[in-house]
Structures are given as structure tokens and as C-alpha cells.
Residue, then its C-alpha position, 0 to 999 in steps of 0.5 A: m500500500r502506498t502511503r505518500r500523499s497525492l493530489i488527484d482531485l479537489s475532493d482529496l483536500a479538506a477545506g482547511e487544507i485548501d486554505e493552507i495551500f492558499e496561505r503557501t501561495k500567498y507566501f510564495e508570490s510575495t517572497r523569494p521562495s526557499r529551495s524547499l524541494e532541493d534534491v527532490a526529483c520531479v518528472n513531468m509526463f504530459f500525454e496531451h498538449s499543454t502550454r499553461t499547465m506544463t510551463s507553470f509546473t516546470l517553473a514551480e519546480q525550478r523555483l523550489g530547487a527541484n531536479v526537473i525531468t521531462i519525459w515525452p511518452s512517445q520517446s519513453s518505454l511506454a512506446k515499447g509496450e511497457t505499462i504505466e504501472d511498470t514505468a511508475i515502479t521504475l521511476g520510483a526505484m530511481g528515486i523520483q519523488v514526484l510525478v506530474i501527469r496529464h492524460p486523456e484517460d479518466g482515472f489514469p493518474a489515480r492508477v499511477a498513484l497506486a503503483f508509484d511510491g511517491h507523490v502523483v499530481n494530476a495535471g488533468d485527466g480526460t474529462h475527470a479532474h484538473p485540481t491545480q487549475a481549479l485551485l488557481d481559479l478558487y484562489t483568484l476568486r478568494e483574492e477578489f471577494g475574500e470569503l466565498n460563502g454565499r457568493t454565486v459562481a456561474i460556470v457556463g459552456d461545455v460543462e460536460h467535457s470540462r475536467v476543470a468544472r468538475s474539480s471547481v464544483h468540489g472546491l467551490q462547494a467546500l468553500g461555501a459558494d453557490v454554484v450554478l452550471v449553465g449550458p444547453a442540454g448537449f453540453l450539460a446533462s440534467d443529471f450532471m453532478p447531482g446534488k453538487a450544483r444547480i443547473e440552468r439553461d437561461f444564461d441571461a437570467v443567471l448573468r444578472v445574479a452572478d458574482a463571477v462567471v467562469v466561461l468554458r471552451i467548447q471542446r470540439e475534439r470530444f464530440a462525434t457530432m456537435p449538438l448545436s451550431n456555432d450561430e446557435y451557441v453564440a446567440r444563447y451562450q456567448l459572453n459579449g458586450k451586450r451581456l456584459k452590461t447586464m452583469r452586477p457592477h462588481a462581477i468578474v469573468m474568468h476562463p481556464g484557457p485556451y479561449n476562442r475569440g468569437v465563440e464563447i467570448d467576443e473581443s469586448v470581454l478582453e477589454f472588460a474591467g472584470w476580466r481576470y484571465a491574466k490573474q488566473v495565469m499569474h497565480g498558476v505558478g504560485i499555486r503549483m509551488a504551494v501544492l508541491d511544497f504541501l505534498v512533499n514537505r508535509d510528507r517529510a514532516v510526518a516521516r520525521 
């Protein structure tokens, strides 16, 4: 049985632990970080393309003094037929302590965590979870509003295929927010995460009461047939200049990226005073430093 702590989804963290990670994030963003991962070997394995997540994990590891190794799956023994479990055992035997993994298959990082004698951080698996993206989004919201208890956060768009949305719902609920999921039936089933969030179809009605709107990309690569046309989606769910005017004066807009101009948002959103995309990206490094430090150094403290 593996005993080291991993982060597969936000449901792995209690509300107090999320607060602890946020405190570490604040510290790392305001102070030159100590080399708290010095001599710790971290391997990044990304089976899907990534800009923000892979770059920010690499920067986070480097700033904490870790030894950073990138393994491209197509160039590894996985391409020769080795199982990921055997790869995990091999890396553990070499002294690797942290594996950061992105994979298109739901549950893949959890499988690795069962075989790896170290810490596994899920950098996104299929449509299942993306806990560090959700954490940086939650941190951005906390920075904006303070406590989230009683705040209404709307997540709109292709919710069904969004691993970020699933992780965010867990975290938002833990911190007391009222979560509203918005989208057409083809992008959001009526039984999506039952009991965790309210489902609405009328975007315009939700906009009038939301404190924050998280807009999601349509993940066309996950559809065999699109359930509605671009024009239909834009008419009903695009966030644009007209809809921005109906939002509450203090409301903000977020997006986990990458965003598609002219589809889920138009150019006016990029000039909106409440657009927080750049802040989200900025917090990505600090959050990932905090997560790595939390996992590795909590483990060291327990071991002592």
C-alpha cells in the first residue's frame, strides 16, 4: 500500500487544507521562495498538449530547487509496450519523488498513484479532474471577494467535457459558494453532478445574479457530432458586450484557457474591467509551488 500523499482531485483536500495551500501561495508570490524541494526529483509526463499547465509546473519546480525531468511518452518505454504501472515502479526505484501527469484517460493518474511510491499530481485527466487549475481559479476568486460563502459562481459552456468544472464544483462547494452550471442540454446533462450544483439553461437570467462567471471552451475534439451550431451557441451562450452590461457592477469573468475569440467570448470581454484571465495565469505558478511544497514537505514532516 502506498502511503505518500497525492493530489488527484479537489475532493482529496479538506477545506482547511485548501486554505493552507492558499496561505503557501500567498507566501510564495510575495517572497523569494526557499529551495524547499532541493534534491527532490520531479518528472513531468504530459500525454496531451499543454502550454499553461506544463510551463507553470516546470517553473514551480525550478523555483523550489527541484531536479526537473521531462519525459515525452512517445520517446519513453511506454512506446515499447511497457505499462504505466511498470514505468511508475521504475521511476520510483530511481528515486523520483514526484510525478506530474496529464492524460486523456479518466482515472489514469489515480492508477499511477497506486503503483508509484511517491507523490502523483494530476495535471488533468480526460474529462475527470484538473485540481491545480481549479485551485488557481478558487484562489483568484478568494483574492477578489475574500470569503466565498454565499457568493454565486456561474460556470457556463461545455460543462460536460470540462475536467476543470468538475474539480471547481468540489472546491467551490467546500468553500461555501453557490454554484450554478449553465449550458444547453448537449453540453450539460440534467443529471450532471447531482446534488453538487444547480443547473440552468437561461444564461441571461443567471448573468444578472452572478458574482463571477467562469466561461468554458467548447471542446470540439470530444464530440462525434456537435449538438448545436456555432450561430446557435453564440446567440444563447456567448459572453459579449451586450451581456456584459447586464452583469452586477462588481462581477468578474474568468476562463481556464485556451479561449476562442468569437465563440464563447467576443473581443469586448478582453477589454472588460472584470476580466481576470491574466490573474488566473499569474497565480498558476504560485499555486503549483504551494501544492508541491504541501505534498512533499508535509510528507517529510510526518516521516520525521
